[in-house]
C-alpha positions as CSV (number, residue, x, y, z in Angstrom):
1,X,-7.0,70.5,10.1
2,X,-5.4,68.2,7.5
3,X,-4.6,64.5,7.4
4,X,-1.4,63.5,9.1
5,X,1.2,60.7,8.9
6,X,2.9,59.2,11.9
7,X,5.6,56.6,12.9
8,X,5.5,54.6,16.1
9,X,6.6,51.3,17.7
10,X,4.4,48.3,17.7
11,X,1.5,48.6,20.1
12,X,-0.4,45.8,21.7
13,X,-3.5,46.4,19.7
14,X,-4.5,48.3,16.6
15,X,-7.5,50.4,16.1
16,X,-9.0,49.8,13.6
17,X,-8.0,46.1,13.9
18,X,-5.8,44.7,11.2
19,X,-7.7,43.3,8.3
20,X,-5.5,40.3,7.9
21,X,-4.0,38.0,10.6
22,X,-0.4,38.6,9.4
23,X,-0.7,42.2,10.2
24,X,-1.9,41.8,13.8
25,X,0.5,42.7,16.6
26,X,0.5,39.2,17.8
27,X,1.6,37.6,14.5
28,X,4.1,40.4,13.8
29,X,5.8,39.7,17.1
30,X,6.1,36.0,16.1
31,X,7.6,37.0,12.8
32,X,10.3,39.2,14.6
33,X,10.5,40.1,18.2
34,X,12.0,43.6,17.5
35,X,12.7,46.1,14.8
36,X,9.0,47.0,14.0
37,X,8.0,50.4,12.7
38,X,4.3,51.2,12.4
39,X,3.4,53.9,9.9
40,X,-0.2,55.3,10.0
41,X,-2.1,57.9,7.9
42,X,-4.9,59.5,10.0
43,X,-7.7,61.9,9.2
44,X,-8.3,65.1,11.3
45,X,-10.7,63.1,13.4
46,X,-8.0,60.7,14.3
47,X,-9.4,57.7,12.3
48,X,-6.7,55.5,10.6
49,X,-6.9,55.7,6.8
50,X,-4.0,53.4,6.1
51,X,-1.3,51.4,7.9
52,X,1.8,49.6,7.1
53,X,4.1,47.7,9.4
54,X,7.7,47.5,8.4
55,X,10.5,45.5,10.0
56,X,14.1,46.9,9.9
57,X,17.0,44.6,10.3
58,X,20.5,45.1,9.2
59,X,19.6,48.0,6.9
60,X,16.9,46.0,5.2
61,X,13.2,47.0,5.6
62,X,10.5,44.5,4.9
63,X,6.8,44.1,5.1
64,X,6.3,41.4,6.3
65,X,9.3,40.0,8.2
66,X,8.1,36.4,7.9
67,X,4.6,35.7,6.5
68,X,2.9,35.2,3.1
69,X,2.3,38.9,2.9
70,X,2.3,42.2,4.8
71,X,1.7,45.4,2.7
72,X,-0.4,48.4,3.4
73,X,-3.9,48.0,4.7
74,X,-6.2,50.9,3.5
75,X,-9.4,51.3,5.5
76,X,-11.3,54.0,3.7
77,X,-11.4,55.6,0.2
78,X,-8.2,57.5,-0.1
79,X,-6.7,59.9,-2.7
80,X,-3.9,58.3,-4.9
81,X,-1.9,61.6,-4.6
82,X,-2.1,61.6,-0.7
83,X,-1.2,57.8,-0.7
84,X,1.8,58.7,-2.6
85,X,2.7,61.4,-0.1
86,X,2.1,58.8,2.7
87,X,4.6,56.5,1.1
88,X,7.0,59.3,0.6
89,X,6.8,59.8,4.4
90,X,7.5,56.1,5.0
91,X,10.5,56.1,2.6
92,X,12.0,59.2,4.3
93,X,11.7,57.7,7.7
94,X,13.3,54.5,6.5
95,X,16.2,56.2,4.7
96,X,16.9,58.1,7.9
97,X,17.7,54.6,9.3
98,X,20.0,54.3,6.3
99,X,18.3,51.2,4.8
100,X,19.7,49.8,1.6
101,X,16.4,48.0,0.5
102,X,12.7,48.2,1.1
103,X,10.5,45.2,0.2
104,X,6.7,45.1,0.3
105,X,5.0,41.7,-0.2
106,X,1.4,42.1,-1.2
107,X,-1.5,39.7,-0.9
108,X,-3.2,38.1,-4.0
109,X,-4.9,40.7,-6.1
110,X,-8.5,39.3,-5.4
111,X,-8.1,39.9,-1.7
112,X,-8.9,43.6,-1.8
113,X,-9.9,46.0,-4.8
114,X,-8.0,49.0,-3.5
115,X,-4.6,47.3,-4.3
116,X,-4.5,48.8,-7.7
117,X,-4.1,52.2,-6.2
118,X,-1.2,51.1,-4.1
119,X,0.4,49.4,-7.2
120,X,0.2,52.7,-9.1
121,X,1.8,54.6,-6.3
122,X,4.7,52.2,-5.8
123,X,5.4,52.2,-9.5
124,X,5.6,56.0,-9.5
125,X,8.0,55.8,-6.7
126,X,10.1,53.6,-8.8
127,X,9.8,50.3,-6.8
128,X,10.5,47.3,-9.1
129,X,7.8,44.6,-9.4
130,X,8.1,40.9,-9.3
131,X,5.2,38.6,-10.0
132,X,4.4,35.1,-8.6
133,X,1.2,33.1,-9.0
134,X,-1.0,31.8,-6.4
135,X,-4.2,29.8,-6.5
136,X,-7.5,30.9,-5.1
137,X,-10.8,28.9,-4.8
138,X,-13.8,31.1,-4.8
139,X,-16.5,29.7,-2.4
140,X,-20.2,29.7,-3.6
141,X,-23.4,27.7,-3.3
142,X,-22.1,25.0,-5.6
143,X,-19.9,22.1,-4.2
144,X,-16.2,22.3,-5.1
145,X,-16.6,19.1,-7.1
146,X,-18.7,21.1,-9.6
147,X,-15.5,23.1,-10.4
148,X,-13.1,20.2,-10.6
149,X,-11.9,18.4,-13.7
150,X,-13.6,15.0,-14.3
151,X,-10.5,13.1,-13.1
152,X,-10.2,15.0,-9.9
153,X,-14.0,14.7,-9.4
154,X,-13.9,10.9,-9.7
155,X,-10.9,10.7,-7.1
156,X,-13.0,12.8,-4.7
157,X,-16.0,10.4,-5.2
158,X,-13.9,7.4,-4.6
159,X,-12.2,8.9,-1.6
160,X,-15.5,9.8,0.0
161,X,-16.3,6.1,0.1
162,X,-12.9,5.2,1.6
163,X,-12.2,7.8,4.2
164,X,-13.9,9.8,7.0
165,X,-13.5,13.5,7.3
166,X,-12.7,15.1,10.6
167,X,-12.3,18.6,12.2
168,X,-9.5,18.0,14.7
169,X,-9.4,18.9,18.4
170,X,-6.3,20.5,19.9
171,X,-5.0,17.2,21.4
172,X,-4.8,15.9,17.9
173,X,-2.9,18.9,16.4
174,X,0.5,17.4,16.9
175,X,-0.4,14.1,15.3
176,X,-1.7,16.0,12.3
177,X,1.7,18.0,12.2
178,X,3.8,14.9,12.5
179,X,1.7,13.2,9.7
180,X,2.2,16.1,7.3
181,X,5.9,16.4,8.1
182,X,6.4,12.7,7.5
183,X,4.7,12.9,4.1
184,X,6.9,15.9,3.2
185,X,10.1,14.0,4.3
186,X,9.1,11.1,2.1
187,X,9.1,13.5,-0.9
188,X,12.3,15.1,0.2
189,X,10.6,18.3,1.2
190,X,10.4,20.2,4.4
191,X,8.0,22.5,6.5
192,X,8.7,26.2,7.1
193,X,7.9,25.9,10.8
194,X,9.0,23.3,13.4
195,X,6.3,21.9,15.7
196,X,7.7,24.2,18.5
197,X,7.2,27.3,16.3
198,X,3.8,26.3,15.1
199,X,2.7,25.5,18.6
200,X,3.9,29.0,19.7
201,X,1.9,30.5,16.8
202,X,-1.2,28.7,17.7
203,X,-1.0,29.6,21.5
204,X,-0.6,33.3,20.3
205,X,-3.6,33.1,17.9
206,X,-5.7,30.2,19.0
207,X,-8.8,31.1,17.1
208,X,-7.0,31.4,13.7
209,X,-6.0,27.8,13.1
210,X,-8.1,24.8,11.9
211,X,-6.9,21.2,11.6
212,X,-8.5,18.7,9.3
213,X,-7.9,15.0,8.6
214,X,-9.2,12.1,6.3
215,X,-8.9,8.7,8.1
216,X,-9.7,5.1,7.7
217,X,-9.1,2.0,9.9
218,X,-5.4,2.2,9.6
219,X,-4.9,5.8,10.4
220,X,-4.6,9.2,8.7
221,X,-4.8,9.2,4.9
222,X,-4.5,13.1,4.4
223,X,-4.5,16.1,6.5
224,X,-4.4,19.9,6.3
225,X,-3.7,22.9,8.6
226,X,-5.7,25.9,7.6
227,X,-5.3,29.6,8.7
228,X,-8.2,32.0,9.0
229,X,-6.5,35.0,7.3
230,X,-9.7,37.0,7.8
231,X,-13.5,36.4,8.5
232,X,-13.8,35.8,4.7
233,X,-10.5,34.1,3.7
234,X,-9.0,30.9,4.6
235,X,-5.4,29.9,3.7
236,X,-4.3,26.2,3.4
237,X,-1.0,26.5,5.3
238,X,0.0,22.8,5.0
239,X,-1.7,19.9,3.4
240,X,-0.6,16.4,2.4
241,X,-1.6,12.8,1.8
242,X,0.1,9.4,2.4
243,X,2.0,8.3,-0.7
244,X,0.4,4.9,-0.6
245,X,-2.8,6.5,-1.6
246,X,-1.4,8.3,-4.6
247,X,-3.9,6.7,-7.1
248,X,-6.9,8.2,-5.3
249,X,-5.2,11.4,-4.1
250,X,-7.3,11.9,-0.9
251,X,-6.2,15.6,-0.7
252,X,-8.7,16.2,-3.4
253,X,-11.6,15.0,-1.3
254,X,-10.0,16.7,1.8
255,X,-10.2,20.1,0.0
256,X,-13.8,19.4,-1.0
257,X,-14.7,18.9,2.7
258,X,-12.7,22.0,3.8
259,X,-14.6,24.0,1.1
260,X,-18.0,22.7,2.6
261,X,-16.8,23.9,6.0
262,X,-15.8,27.2,4.6
263,X,-19.1,27.7,2.8
264,X,-21.0,27.1,6.1
265,X,-19.0,29.8,7.8
266,X,-19.6,32.2,4.8
267,X,-16.0,32.3,3.7
268,X,-15.5,33.8,0.3
269,X,-12.0,32.7,-0.7
270,X,-9.8,29.7,0.0
271,X,-6.1,30.5,-0.8
272,X,-4.1,27.4,-1.8
273,X,-0.9,29.4,-1.7
274,X,1.9,30.0,-4.2
275,X,3.0,27.5,-6.9
276,X,6.6,29.0,-7.1
277,X,9.7,27.1,-6.4
278,X,13.0,29.0,-6.6
279,X,11.3,32.0,-8.4
280,X,9.9,29.6,-11.0
281,X,6.3,28.3,-11.5
282,X,6.0,24.7,-10.4
283,X,3.9,23.6,-13.3
284,X,2.7,20.2,-11.9
285,X,1.7,21.9,-8.6
286,X,-0.2,24.6,-10.5
287,X,-1.9,22.0,-12.7
288,X,-3.1,20.2,-9.7
289,X,-4.5,23.3,-8.2
290,X,-6.2,24.3,-11.3
291,X,-7.6,20.7,-11.7
292,X,-9.4,21.0,-8.3
293,X,-11.1,24.2,-9.3
294,X,-8.7,27.0,-8.2
295,X,-8.2,30.1,-10.3
296,X,-4.6,31.3,-11.1
297,X,-4.2,34.7,-9.5
298,X,-1.1,37.1,-9.6
299,X,0.6,38.1,-6.3
300,X,3.1,41.0,-6.5
301,X,6.1,41.9,-4.5
302,X,7.7,45.6,-4.7
303,X,11.3,46.2,-4.0
304,X,13.4,49.4,-4.1
305,X,17.1,49.7,-3.5
306,X,18.8,52.8,-2.1
307,X,22.3,54.0,-2.7
C-alpha cells in the first residue's frame, strides 16, 4: 500500500492534534463558521503525515480564514517530491471549486524547521511569495533584561519599583480588555476583535489565554493579553500602557515579567507579532521590539492566482 491523500469537511477533533491553536477545529470555526476543507496526507497505516485546513469563500481559498497564520502542519519526516504531489492534489481539488486565488499564510520561520521544505514546494508550484517581519523573543535561563538595550533596561528597573505585576483572573479579563482598548483609542488605533468576539474565543479555548497587568494605587498602568499558540510558544496578542507613563514605558517591565512566567512554564519563544502596517515595516515599532531583546524574523505568505 502507498501513502494516500484525502479531502474532508472539518471534524470535531484532529488526530494527531493540531500543532498550533489556530489550526484546531475550535479556532477554525471561530475564524469562519463554514467553508472549510481539510486535506490530509496519510501513510499506509493511517497515520497523518501532513494536514492543511483551507477556507473557501467566493472563489477565494485561504489558510487561515482569520488568524496570524494557518499553513500546512507536517508531523513526520516527508519526501519533498511527495509533498509536492500532496499540494498538487490540494490545488486540483480547489480548482474544481473554481477558485480564483489560493493564499497560504505561514508562521514565523523559527517555529518549525520543516518549513523550508514547504517553501521549496510552493515556489516550484509557482506561488508568489510576500515577506513580512515579525519579532521573536527566545526564552532561556537569563532574564529578558539581559537582552535589552541599556535604555530599556533602565525603564524596566524603574517600573519594577513603581508597579506591581499580576496574572489576572477571569473576572478581571474585561477590565484588562477595556484598558487596552482605551489606550489604543487614545492613539487613534483599534483592536481586531470586539470584547464580544474575544469573549467567545476565550469561551471556546479557555486554556489558551493569559491576561497580565501592571498596577499601582491609581489603577492599571500596562496590560497584555497572551495566547498560548502551543506548549512552547506564546503570542502577545494585545498589549498597551497608559500614555501618562510614556517616560517609563511600563510595557517594557511587563514583557520582562511575562518572560519570567514563560520561562517557568518552559516556553521557548514569545512572539511579539508583526511590525507591518499597510504592507510596510513600522520602523519605530520594530525598533522598540528590537530594543527589548526580540529578534527580527521573516514570516512568509504564498499566493497563487488561477485563470
